N, C-alpha and C positions, 0 to 999 in steps of 0.2 A: 506846379512843382512843389514838393514839400519843403519845409524849413531846412531839414537835414540835407536835402538835395541841393538847395540853394547854397548852403554853406560849403558843400563839397565842390560845387561849380566855382564858387568864388575863390576857394583855396586853390583849385587847379588853374584858374585864370591867373591868380597872383604868382603862382610858381613859374609861369612863363617869363616873368620879369624879375622875380626875386627867388630863384631856385634854392631849395634846401639842399645842402651838400653834406655828404658823409664825412664825419670827423676823421676817419682813418684813411680814406682813399681820395676824398674830395670829389667823388662822383655824385651825380644827381640822385637824390632819394625819390622813391616812388611812393604812392599812397600806401599807408600802413607802416612805413619805415620811419623810425624816430631817431634822428641824430647819427645813427650808424646803419649802413646798408646790410642787408641779409648776407651778402657774399663776404663782407668783412667780419661779420659776427661769426660766421662759420670758420673763418681763418683764425679767430681768437680762441686759443685752446682753453677750455673750461677745466677747472680743478675738480669739480664734483665733490668739494669738501662737505656739502650739505648731506652727503650720505652718512657721515659720522662727524658731528660738529665738535666733538671733544678729542678725537684721535685722528688727526690728519696733519699734513706737513705744516700748514699755517698755525695750527694750535700747538703742535709739538715745539715750535720755536720758543714758546714761553714756558714750557714745562720746567719746574724747578726754579723759576725766576719770579713769576707773579701768579696769583690765583685767578684764573679766568673761568667763567661759566661755560664759554664756548669761544672758538676762534675759527673763522673761515675766510677764504678769499674767493673771488669770482673767477678770475682768469690766472693762467700761468704766465709769469713775466719772464721774458728772455731778451737779451740785448739784441737790438736790430729787428725785433719781431713786430708783428702787427699791434700787439698790446702796448709796447713801448711807444709806438707812433701815436696810438690813441691817447695815451696818458700825456704825451708831449703837447698835443693839441689842447687837451683839457687844461693843462697847467699854464701854458704860455700863449695860447691863441684864443682864449676867451670862450672856448666851447663848453660852457657850463651845462648846456642842454644835454651833452653826452653823459656827463656825470649823473644828471637827474634821471635820464632814460635808463642807464645801466643800473642805477640804484633801485628804481622801480621794478625792473625785470628780475633782479637777483632777490629782492625782498619778497616777491611773489613766490619764489621757491622756498623761502625760509619762514614765512609768517605763521605757518601752522606747526612748526617744529619747536620742541622744547630745547633750549630755554628762550628762543627768540619770541615766542608767544607771550612772554611775561616781561618784555622790555618796557620800561617806563619813559625813557627819554633817549634821544640820539644826540651825541656830542662829537663833533669833528675834532681831530687833532688840529690845533690852531697854528696860524702863521704869526710871525712877529709883526707888530704894528707897521714897521717900515716896509716890510715886504708886501703886506696886505695893501697899503696905500699905493705902492708902486704897481702892483698887479691889478688891484681893484676887486678881487674876489679870492676866496679860499676854495681850491678845487675839491678838497675833502668835504667841505660844507655842501657843495652841489650834489655830490654822491650821497651824502647823508640826507639831503632834502628829499631825494627820490625814495630812500629807504623809509624815512619817517612818514611820508605821505601814505605808503602802503601799510605800514604797521599801525598807522593812526595814532601816533604819539608825537609829542612836541620835539622840535629840533632846537637845541640850545647852542646856537652857533658860537656864542661867547661864553659857553660854560667853563671852558678852560682858557687860561692865559699863558702866552709864551713870554717869559720875563726878559729874555735876551735873545739877540740874533746870533745864532750859532753858525759855524761854517757849514758848507755843503757836506753831506754825508757820502757823496758818490764814490770817492776814492779812498775811503777809510776802512780799516778792518774792524772786526767786531769790538775789540777793546777800545779802539779810537772812537768808534761811533758812540759807545756808551759814555765815554768821557766827554764827548762833544755835546751831549744832551742832558747830562746829569744835573738835576736841580734847576732846570730852566722852565718847568711847567708848574702852574699853581691853579687851584680851583678858584673860579671867580666867585667872590663872596656875595655878589649880587644875585647869584642863582642858588636855589635850594636843591642840591643834588643828593643830600644825605638820605639814606634809607631807600634809595631807588636802585633799580636794575638799569645801569647805564650801558648803552651800546656805543662804544668808541669806534669811530670810523676814520680810515685814512686811505690814501691812494695805493701805496705799495708797502708790503712787508718784505724786508730783506733779512737783516739780522734781528729785527724786532726792537732795537734799542729805543727808537723814538716812541713807539707805542708803549713800551715798558715804562719809560720815564713819565709819560703822560698818565698812565694808569695808576702809578704808585700813589700820588696825592688823592686820587679818587677813592682808592681802596682804604685810605686812612680815615675816610668819612664813616661815621657810625652806620652799621647795617647796610653798607653799599656794596652792590655786586657789579661786576664788569664783564661784558662780552665784547668781542672784537670782530669787525668786518672790514676787509680791505678789498679794493677793486681788483688788486692783483698781488701775487706773492711769487718770489723767486723759488725755484725748485732745483734740487741737485740733479 
């Protein structure tokens, strides 16, 4: 038996005792499925923002607010839907493997497109230190890790700092969301992001207030450009 065959056999044997489960439905994954099963992927509505990376619902959220090179989201977010369930597991149940897998899959659709083919670094929207210590990971960073690996660029997980722990955005309107995140982000002075094309990544775009507040200090750096990718975005 070849080395590849032995590895597959060992993996199949291990799955009998430690089965890999789908992040969305908790069903068993089969060979070739990574973190999320094919059936659930088909139930997650795609945005197809990659068909026009500068004029789509995710990008239009930021028009007249900040200058972006491009803005896209992978899935359409809706309350009670499969995508919300997926993101819940990613954020609160430690399924960072799902963020990595989706990041890799989406980045493969984008890697040859302008301007994503000129990205220099991936930077996730940061969590406040207290929330990070409590959760143990940043869900946006796992999504960014998958993207960075495909684009073959570095992930600066601590490229941005969250200076204060703001209240949850869930029940706030657009104006309240902006007031809640205004001036809470700063560029980490230990990282050199000036002059680079930064890909800012997050889990969900709703009003765009969080990403806008995070992008502003990046855009103040000399000759720095910003593009945005989100795992999902809300659509009217």
